N, C-alpha and C positions, 0 to 999 in steps of 0.2 A: 545175746549177739550184739550187744551195744556198747562195747568199750569205745570211748571217744578217741578219735585220732585228730591231730592238729592239722587243719587245712590252712589256717592263717593264725596270726598271733592272738586274735580276739575271740575266735569262735571255735567251739569243739562240736563235732557232728557225730551222730550215731553211725556205726559202720554199716548197719543194715540198710540205711538209706541216707544218701548225702544231703537230703533236704530235711532230715529230722535232727534238729539241733538239740544238744543236751542242755537242759535248763535246771537250775537249782530248785529243789523242792523241800529240803529239810536242812536244819542246822543242828548238829549233834555234838555234844561234848561227852566223851567216855573217859572215866578216870579209874585208875586202880587205887586201892587203899594206900594210905601213907606208908604203912609198914609191910606192904605186899612183897617187896624185895624180888619182884619178878624180872627176869632177864629181858632185855630189849627185844630179842627175837621172839620170845614167848608173848610179850605184849603185842607185838605186831600181828602174830598169829591170832590172838584174841580179837583184835580189831577186824581182821579179815573174816573171822567166823561170824562176828556181829553183822558185817555187811552181807554175808551169805544168807543169814537168817532173815534179814530185812528184805532181800531180793526174793527169797522163796515165799515169804508171806505176801508180798505185794504182787508177785508174779510178773515183775518188771526187772529187766537187766539194768543195773545202776552202776554209777561210778561216783567217786568222791575225790575232791581236792582236799587234802588234809594238812593240818599244821600240828606237828608232833613235838611234844616237850618231854624228852627222855628223863630229865632231871626230876620233874614233878609227876611223871607217870600218867600223862593224859594226852588226848588228841582232840582237836576240833575238826569237824568235817562239814564240808559243803556238799551234801548228797545231791546228785543230779540224776535225772532220767530223761529219756527222749521226750521232746515236747508233745508228740502225739499221744504219749501214754501217761501224761501228767495227771489227768482226771482219774484214770485207773489206779495209779499209785496212791493218790490221796484217799480214794474210796477204800482201798484195801489196807491202807496204813492204819486205819482205825482198829483193825484186827491184830495188829502187831503187839505182842506182849513184851514190853521192854524189860520188865523185871526178870523174865525167863531168859531173854536173849543176852542180857548183860549181867552175869552172875556177881559182878563186883559191886553192884548196887549204887555206884556213884555215876550218875549220868544226867544229862539235860537234853531234852529233845524239844524242838519247836519248828513249826512250819517256817520256811524261808521267807523273810520279810524283804520285799523288793525295795522298800523305802530305806532300809539300813544296809543295802547290798554292799556298797563300797566300804563301809565301816567293818562289816563282817569279813569281807575278803582281805582287807588290810590286816586285820587281827590274825586271821588264819595263816596268811602267806608271809607276812613280814615279821611278826613277833615269834613265830615258831618255825621249826624245820619243815620245809614243804615235802609232801609225799603224795602219792596217788594210789587209790584203792579202787577195785572194781569187783563186781559180784554178778554171777550168772543166775538168772531165775530158773533156768532149766525147763522152760515151757515151750520153746520153739523147737522144731525138728533138728536144726543144726546144734542147738544146745544139748538136746538129749543124745545126739550122736557124738558128743564130745568135741565138736568143732566150733564152739562159741569162743570168740576171742576174749571174752570176760573171764572165762574159767581159767585160762592159762596165763593171764597177764601178770598175776602176782607171784608166779613160780620163779 
């Protein structure tokens, strides 16, 4: 239930609570093999599926600001979650099986580094085509009832 909506240019908040700011927790790079020849729409579906697997594992609705490079078949993601659920995300993230979630085997995942925040955001947003992804954890009542704004944002 936590797809961010813009309230001002600098801050994104979780829909479930206007006081729950979305904060970066993870930096991810997902890459297809060089000879994959996968169509762009299929690549984007794979990125969305990876986000869904991460959300279900951590049981936290998440979103990501992404930088997509179609020519080289990869995406860089600034994965974010509600500030109040950051500890829960990081605790459950240890259970996330990245090899199983990303079958293309080319990925890099690391915890978001606040010290390199500006550098990471510039790389994602300036050097790549910007995009937005979100994923529903399916744990809250509105999520299970199909009313989570995360679930329908990517459609």
